[in-house]
DRENKE-742590 format. One record per residue (C-alpha): x, y, z; residue in one letter; residue number from 1. Coordinates in steps of 0.05 Angstrom, whole numbers. Example, Ala and Ser with C-alpha at 12.3 -4.5 7.8 and 13.67 -1.06 7.14 Angstrom:
BEGIN
@xx=246, yy=-90, zz=156, resn=A, resi=1
@xx=273, yy=-21, zz=143, resn=S, resi=2
***
This chain:
BEGIN
@xx=782, yy=1216, zz=-269, resn=M, resi=1
@xx=854, yy=1211, zz=-293, resn=R, resi=2
@xx=876, yy=1184, zz=-226, resn=G, resi=3
@xx=818, yy=1135, zz=-223, resn=L, resi=4
@xx=834, yy=1109, zz=-293, resn=W, resi=5
@xx=908, yy=1102, zz=-276, resn=A, resi=6
@xx=892, yy=1058, zz=-215, resn=I, resi=7
@xx=841, yy=1017, zz=-255, resn=T, resi=8
@xx=889, yy=1006, zz=-312, resn=R, resi=9
@xx=946, yy=986, zz=-265, resn=K, resi=10
@xx=903, yy=936, zz=-227, resn=E, resi=11
@xx=872, yy=908, zz=-291, resn=L, resi=12
@xx=941, yy=897, zz=-320, resn=Y, resi=13
@xx=961, yy=861, zz=-255, resn=S, resi=14
@xx=902, yy=813, zz=-265, resn=Y, resi=15
@xx=916, yy=801, zz=-338, resn=L, resi=16
@xx=989, yy=781, zz=-325, resn=V, resi=17
@xx=973, yy=741, zz=-263, resn=S, resi=18
@xx=965, yy=665, zz=-268, resn=P, resi=19
@xx=919, yy=668, zz=-207, resn=V, resi=20
@xx=866, yy=706, zz=-246, resn=A, resi=21
@xx=868, yy=655, zz=-303, resn=Y, resi=22
@xx=865, yy=597, zz=-253, resn=A, resi=23
@xx=803, yy=628, zz=-220, resn=V, resi=24
@xx=771, yy=639, zz=-288, resn=A, resi=25
@xx=786, yy=568, zz=-309, resn=A, resi=26
@xx=757, yy=539, zz=-245, resn=A, resi=27
@xx=695, yy=583, zz=-252, resn=F, resi=28
@xx=682, yy=563, zz=-324, resn=L, resi=29
@xx=698, yy=489, zz=-313, resn=L, resi=30
@xx=651, yy=480, zz=-255, resn=I, resi=31
@xx=596, yy=521, zz=-287, resn=N, resi=32
@xx=606, yy=484, zz=-353, resn=G, resi=33
@xx=599, yy=416, zz=-319, resn=L, resi=34
@xx=536, yy=438, zz=-283, resn=V, resi=35
@xx=506, yy=466, zz=-347, resn=F, resi=36
@xx=522, yy=403, zz=-386, resn=Y, resi=37
@xx=491, yy=359, zz=-332, resn=Y, resi=38
@xx=425, yy=397, zz=-333, resn=F, resi=39
@xx=422, yy=411, zz=-408, resn=I, resi=40
@xx=433, yy=337, zz=-424, resn=S, resi=41
@xx=376, yy=313, zz=-380, resn=S, resi=42
@xx=310, yy=291, zz=-412, resn=P, resi=43
@xx=272, yy=347, zz=-376, resn=L, resi=44
@xx=320, yy=402, zz=-394, resn=A, resi=45
@xx=292, yy=472, zz=-402, resn=E, resi=46
@xx=316, yy=531, zz=-445, resn=A, resi=47
@xx=339, yy=569, zz=-384, resn=S, resi=48
@xx=401, yy=588, zz=-345, resn=L, resi=49
@xx=365, yy=577, zz=-280, resn=Q, resi=50
@xx=401, yy=511, zz=-263, resn=P, resi=51
@xx=471, yy=543, zz=-263, resn=I, resi=52
@xx=452, yy=606, zz=-226, resn=L, resi=53
@xx=447, yy=574, zz=-157, resn=S, resi=54
@xx=514, yy=539, zz=-168, resn=S, resi=55
@xx=545, yy=605, zz=-190, resn=T, resi=56
@xx=528, yy=636, zz=-123, resn=V, resi=57
@xx=566, yy=581, zz=-87, resn=F, resi=58
@xx=624, yy=582, zz=-137, resn=I, resi=59
@xx=633, yy=657, zz=-126, resn=L, resi=60
@xx=633, yy=645, zz=-52, resn=L, resi=61
@xx=695, yy=602, zz=-61, resn=L, resi=62
@xx=731, yy=641, zz=-115, resn=L, resi=63
@xx=719, yy=714, zz=-96, resn=T, resi=64
@xx=767, yy=711, zz=-36, resn=P, resi=65
@xx=823, yy=688, zz=-83, resn=I, resi=66
@xx=807, yy=744, zz=-131, resn=L, resi=67
@xx=804, yy=800, zz=-80, resn=T, resi=68
@xx=852, yy=780, zz=-23, resn=M, resi=69
@xx=912, yy=817, zz=-53, resn=R, resi=70
@xx=877, yy=883, zz=-69, resn=L, resi=71
@xx=896, yy=922, zz=-7, resn=I, resi=72
@xx=927, yy=869, zz=39, resn=A, resi=73
@xx=985, yy=860, zz=-9, resn=E, resi=74
@xx=998, yy=934, zz=-11, resn=E, resi=75
@xx=1000, yy=936, zz=64, resn=R, resi=76
@xx=1043, yy=874, zz=74, resn=S, resi=77
@xx=1095, yy=896, zz=22, resn=T, resi=78
@xx=1095, yy=968, zz=47, resn=G, resi=79
@xx=1075, yy=997, zz=-21, resn=T, resi=80
@xx=1012, yy=1027, zz=7, resn=I, resi=81
@xx=1054, yy=1083, zz=37, resn=E, resi=82
@xx=1084, yy=1096, zz=-32, resn=L, resi=83
@xx=1014, yy=1094, zz=-63, resn=L, resi=84
@xx=990, yy=1147, zz=-15, resn=M, resi=85
@xx=1044, yy=1195, zz=-40, resn=T, resi=86
@xx=1015, yy=1193, zz=-110, resn=F, resi=87
@xx=967, yy=1248, zz=-132, resn=P, resi=88
@xx=906, yy=1204, zz=-122, resn=V, resi=89
@xx=854, yy=1203, zz=-67, resn=T, resi=90
@xx=836, yy=1143, zz=-24, resn=D, resi=91
@xx=769, yy=1141, zz=-58, resn=L, resi=92
@xx=802, yy=1136, zz=-126, resn=Q, resi=93
@xx=847, yy=1080, zz=-102, resn=V, resi=94
@xx=789, yy=1040, zz=-75, resn=V, resi=95
@xx=744, yy=1052, zz=-135, resn=L, resi=96
@xx=800, yy=1038, zz=-184, resn=G, resi=97
@xx=815, yy=971, zz=-152, resn=K, resi=98
@xx=741, yy=954, zz=-149, resn=F, resi=99
@xx=728, yy=971, zz=-222, resn=L, resi=100
@xx=789, yy=931, zz=-245, resn=A, resi=101
@xx=765, yy=870, zz=-206, resn=T, resi=102
@xx=694, yy=878, zz=-231, resn=L, resi=103
@xx=718, yy=883, zz=-303, resn=I, resi=104
@xx=759, yy=820, zz=-293, resn=T, resi=105
@xx=697, yy=785, zz=-266, resn=Y, resi=106
@xx=656, yy=810, zz=-325, resn=A, resi=107
@xx=707, yy=781, zz=-372, resn=L, resi=108
@xx=699, yy=714, zz=-337, resn=M, resi=109
@xx=625, yy=717, zz=-353, resn=L, resi=110
@xx=635, yy=729, zz=-427, resn=V, resi=111
@xx=650, yy=655, zz=-445, resn=P, resi=112
@xx=585, yy=635, zz=-409, resn=T, resi=113
@xx=548, yy=668, zz=-467, resn=L, resi=114
@xx=560, yy=603, zz=-503, resn=T, resi=115
@xx=508, yy=573, zz=-457, resn=Y, resi=116
@xx=458, yy=624, zz=-484, resn=V, resi=117
@xx=476, yy=603, zz=-555, resn=V, resi=118
@xx=465, yy=530, zz=-538, resn=V, resi=119
@xx=397, yy=539, zz=-506, resn=I, resi=120
@xx=377, yy=586, zz=-563, resn=A, resi=121
@xx=394, yy=532, zz=-614, resn=V, resi=122
@xx=356, yy=477, zz=-579, resn=F, resi=123
@xx=300, yy=518, zz=-547, resn=G, resi=124
@xx=266, yy=585, zz=-544, resn=E, resi=125
@xx=292, yy=623, zz=-483, resn=P, resi=126
@xx=260, yy=687, zz=-461, resn=E, resi=127
@xx=308, yy=745, zz=-474, resn=V, resi=128
@xx=283, yy=785, zz=-415, resn=G, resi=129
@xx=299, yy=729, zz=-366, resn=I, resi=130
@xx=369, yy=721, zz=-395, resn=L, resi=131
@xx=383, yy=796, zz=-389, resn=I, resi=132
@xx=356, yy=796, zz=-318, resn=S, resi=133
@xx=401, yy=736, zz=-300, resn=A, resi=134
@xx=464, yy=769, zz=-326, resn=Y, resi=135
@xx=448, yy=835, zz=-292, resn=L, resi=136
@xx=439, yy=795, zz=-227, resn=G, resi=137
@xx=506, yy=761, zz=-238, resn=L, resi=138
@xx=541, yy=827, zz=-246, resn=L, resi=139
@xx=508, yy=857, zz=-185, resn=L, resi=140
@xx=522, yy=795, zz=-143, resn=L, resi=141
@xx=594, yy=794, zz=-166, resn=G, resi=142
@xx=600, yy=868, zz=-149, resn=G, resi=143
@xx=573, yy=857, zz=-79, resn=A, resi=144
@xx=620, yy=799, zz=-66, resn=Y, resi=145
@xx=680, yy=838, zz=-93, resn=I, resi=146
@xx=663, yy=898, zz=-49, resn=A, resi=147
@xx=659, yy=852, zz=11, resn=A, resi=148
@xx=725, yy=821, zz=-9, resn=G, resi=149
@xx=757, yy=890, zz=-14, resn=M, resi=150
@xx=732, yy=907, zz=55, resn=L, resi=151
@xx=762, yy=843, zz=83, resn=A, resi=152
@xx=828, yy=858, zz=47, resn=S, resi=153
@xx=829, yy=929, zz=76, resn=A, resi=154
@xx=826, yy=903, zz=148, resn=F, resi=155
@xx=875, yy=845, zz=138, resn=A, resi=156
@xx=950, yy=848, zz=147, resn=G, resi=157
@xx=966, yy=797, zz=93, resn=N, resi=158
@xx=933, yy=760, zz=35, resn=Q, resi=159
@xx=920, yy=695, zz=72, resn=V, resi=160
@xx=882, yy=730, zz=128, resn=V, resi=161
@xx=845, yy=772, zz=76, resn=A, resi=162
@xx=823, yy=710, zz=38, resn=G, resi=163
@xx=801, yy=674, zz=101, resn=A, resi=164
@xx=764, yy=736, zz=126, resn=L, resi=165
@xx=729, yy=746, zz=59, resn=C, resi=166
@xx=708, yy=673, zz=57, resn=F, resi=167
@xx=681, yy=678, zz=128, resn=G, resi=168
@xx=640, yy=740, zz=111, resn=I, resi=169
@xx=612, yy=711, zz=47, resn=L, resi=170
@xx=597, yy=643, zz=79, resn=L, resi=171
@xx=561, yy=679, zz=136, resn=F, resi=172
@xx=519, yy=718, zz=87, resn=L, resi=173
@xx=505, yy=655, zz=46, resn=Y, resi=174
@xx=481, yy=616, zz=107, resn=L, resi=175
@xx=442, yy=677, zz=130, resn=L, resi=176
@xx=398, yy=668, zz=69, resn=G, resi=177
@xx=375, yy=599, zz=93, resn=A, resi=178
@xx=349, yy=623, zz=160, resn=L, resi=179
@xx=281, yy=643, zz=133, resn=G, resi=180
@xx=263, yy=570, zz=119, resn=T, resi=181
@xx=282, yy=543, zz=188, resn=L, resi=182
@xx=220, yy=563, zz=228, resn=A, resi=183
@xx=148, yy=585, zz=222, resn=A, resi=184
@xx=105, yy=634, zz=259, resn=G, resi=185
@xx=132, yy=697, zz=292, resn=P, resi=186
@xx=202, yy=667, zz=296, resn=L, resi=187
@xx=200, yy=650, zz=222, resn=G, resi=188
@xx=181, yy=722, zz=206, resn=Q, resi=189
@xx=241, yy=747, zz=245, resn=V, resi=190
@xx=287, yy=697, zz=210, resn=L, resi=191
@xx=260, yy=717, zz=142, resn=Q, resi=192
@xx=276, yy=790, zz=158, resn=F, resi=193
@xx=347, yy=771, zz=178, resn=V, resi=194
@xx=356, yy=727, zz=117, resn=S, resi=195
@xx=337, yy=786, zz=72, resn=A, resi=196
@xx=406, yy=814, zz=88, resn=L, resi=197
@xx=437, yy=759, zz=46, resn=S, resi=198
@xx=456, yy=777, zz=-27, resn=P, resi=199
@xx=439, yy=706, zz=-48, resn=A, resi=200
@xx=366, yy=717, zz=-29, resn=V, resi=201
@xx=361, yy=779, zz=-71, resn=H, resi=202
@xx=397, yy=746, zz=-129, resn=F, resi=203
@xx=342, yy=693, zz=-134, resn=D, resi=204
@xx=294, yy=747, zz=-159, resn=T, resi=205
@xx=339, yy=761, zz=-219, resn=F, resi=206
@xx=345, yy=686, zz=-234, resn=G, resi=207
@xx=269, yy=682, zz=-240, resn=R, resi=208
@xx=269, yy=738, zz=-290, resn=G, resi=209
@xx=238, yy=790, zz=-243, resn=L, resi=210
@xx=273, yy=856, zz=-252, resn=L, resi=211
@xx=254, yy=890, zz=-186, resn=D, resi=212
@xx=280, yy=960, zz=-173, resn=T, resi=213
@xx=284, yy=947, zz=-99, resn=S, resi=214
@xx=331, yy=889, zz=-111, resn=E, resi=215
@xx=377, yy=933, zz=-153, resn=V, resi=216
@xx=376, yy=986, zz=-98, resn=I, resi=217
@xx=395, yy=932, zz=-47, resn=Y, resi=218
@xx=457, yy=911, zz=-87, resn=F, resi=219
@xx=477, yy=983, zz=-102, resn=V, resi=220
@xx=470, yy=1001, zz=-28, resn=T, resi=221
@xx=509, yy=939, zz=-7, resn=F, resi=222
@xx=566, yy=956, zz=-55, resn=I, resi=223
@xx=569, yy=1029, zz=-36, resn=L, resi=224
@xx=567, yy=1013, zz=38, resn=G, resi=225
@xx=624, yy=963, zz=33, resn=A, resi=226
@xx=665, yy=1011, zz=-10, resn=L, resi=227
@xx=652, yy=1068, zz=40, resn=F, resi=228
@xx=679, yy=1025, zz=97, resn=L, resi=229
@xx=738, yy=1005, zz=54, resn=T, resi=230
@xx=756, yy=1078, zz=41, resn=V, resi=231
@xx=752, yy=1092, zz=116, resn=R, resi=232
@xx=798, yy=1033, zz=130, resn=A, resi=233
@xx=849, yy=1058, zz=78, resn=V, resi=234
@xx=845, yy=1128, zz=108, resn=E, resi=235
@xx=861, yy=1099, zz=177, resn=S, resi=236
@xx=926, yy=1072, zz=148, resn=T, resi=237
@xx=944, yy=1142, zz=125, resn=R, resi=238
@xx=933, yy=1171, zz=194, resn=W, resi=239
@xx=974, yy=1116, zz=227, resn=R, resi=240
***
């Protein structure tokens, strides 16, 4: 655990002193804030976070590659990954430490959005269960996107390629979620099955306030699978 905490602390410090992390957070909060203001100021506004949840899925699609592209690709391009492998830490600790640091950074980005909850609580009567479900979904979705970004970074030779690869993966998964609505009949059933692979489809359940165990299992499995492949990719660097 000491090695895991050391990696997590190092990466978290890198985020906290990096202007890129603050730029990503500012863009995330600005866009979400504008969307929230647009919906909350309409005559038919509801005491719910539902309007901003769909926009958050797309915003994360754009910002996650920037947040994750340096995690392993930078180590490889600068040659510091060889030095890192000489430290008394395992490849699993390296991957988990970087993942946890990025997830904590993302969670800190969500903290200012609690002001939205305060606003809708002042002017309405939101259901606490739906709000908790929505934030749990945001954390799981962010974790899935970050894990996919780490996987892309592990296979890329530099940060630009890692960012582009991560964006391509997330865009593919995002578009995959729309396939279920393109056809009916037997073909529609096949497309619905394929679209179920998209994290965005499973996130919709949390946005509606339905805390389904199967959806939590999906995200946990997605994250663990992506991290497992990332560890294997890092190990391949050691053997080379």
